[in-house]
C-alpha positions in Angstrom: 33.6 52.8 -38.4 30.3 53.0 -40.3 28.5 49.9 -41.6 27.2 49.7 -45.2 24.6 47.4 -46.8 27.3 44.8 -48.0 28.6 44.7 -44.4 25.0 44.2 -43.0 24.5 41.4 -45.6 27.7 39.8 -44.7 27.1 40.0 -40.9 23.6 38.5 -41.6 25.1 35.7 -43.4 27.8 35.0 -41.0 25.2 35.0 -38.0 22.7 32.9 -40.1 20.1 35.6 -39.8 17.6 36.2 -42.4 17.3 39.9 -43.0 14.8 40.8 -45.6 16.1 43.2 -48.4 13.6 46.0 -47.3 15.1 45.8 -43.7 18.8 46.1 -44.6 18.7 50.0 -44.5 17.0 50.1 -41.1 19.3 47.3 -40.0 22.3 49.3 -41.1 21.1 52.4 -39.2 20.7 50.3 -35.9 24.4 48.9 -36.3 25.5 52.4 -36.8 23.8 53.4 -33.7 25.2 50.6 -31.7 28.8 51.4 -32.9 28.3 55.0 -32.1 27.2 54.2 -28.4 30.3 52.0 -28.3 32.5 54.9 -29.3 30.8 57.0 -26.6 31.7 54.3 -24.0 35.3 54.2 -25.3 35.6 58.0 -24.3 34.9 57.3 -20.8 38.0 57.6 -18.5 38.3 54.2 -16.7 42.0 54.6 -15.7 41.4 54.3 -12.0 38.4 52.1 -11.7 38.9 48.8 -10.7 37.5 45.9 -12.5 34.5 44.0 -11.3 34.0 40.4 -11.0 30.3 40.9 -10.2 28.0 43.8 -9.6 26.9 42.5 -5.9 29.6 42.0 -3.6 27.6 39.3 -1.5 28.0 35.8 -1.0 25.3 33.2 -1.2 24.0 31.6 2.0 24.9 28.0 2.2 22.1 25.8 3.6 22.5 22.5 5.5 22.5 19.5 3.4 19.8 17.4 5.0 18.2 14.3 3.5 14.4 15.2 3.6 13.1 12.2 1.9 14.8 8.9 1.1 15.9 5.8 3.0 14.3 3.8 0.4 17.4 1.7 -0.6 16.1 -1.6 0.0 12.6 -1.0 -1.9 14.7 0.5 -5.0 17.2 -2.4 -5.1 14.2 -4.7 -5.2 13.8 -3.4 -8.9 17.3 -4.0 -9.9 18.0 -7.2 -12.0 21.2 -7.4 -10.1 22.6 -5.8 -7.0 26.2 -5.8 -5.4 27.0 -4.1 -2.0 23.8 -2.0 -1.9 24.3 -0.6 -5.7 22.8 -1.6 -8.9 25.0 -4.1 -10.7 25.4 -3.8 -14.5 27.4 -5.5 -17.1 30.7 -4.3 -18.1 30.4 -2.1 -21.2 34.2 -1.1 -21.6 36.7 -3.4 -22.7 
């Protein structure tokens, strides 16, 4: 499949890209190079290759969840106009 100038203009319009008229020819050549590369990739035999979820088969280390700073509950609640049960109390906004 080859891309022509009309298709370049249509792709530019649909993707909301501004392509100057002087650049349409070079953009067409780039699109055609990309499509040729994709065709090369399609020729590769991947019949016996398992799909990958991720390139690296590692898991992330889970760190201990430790509070490093805090315990200022009383100081913070002093700023609240209204507090109940150690939480900010706000007026009901949903009927």
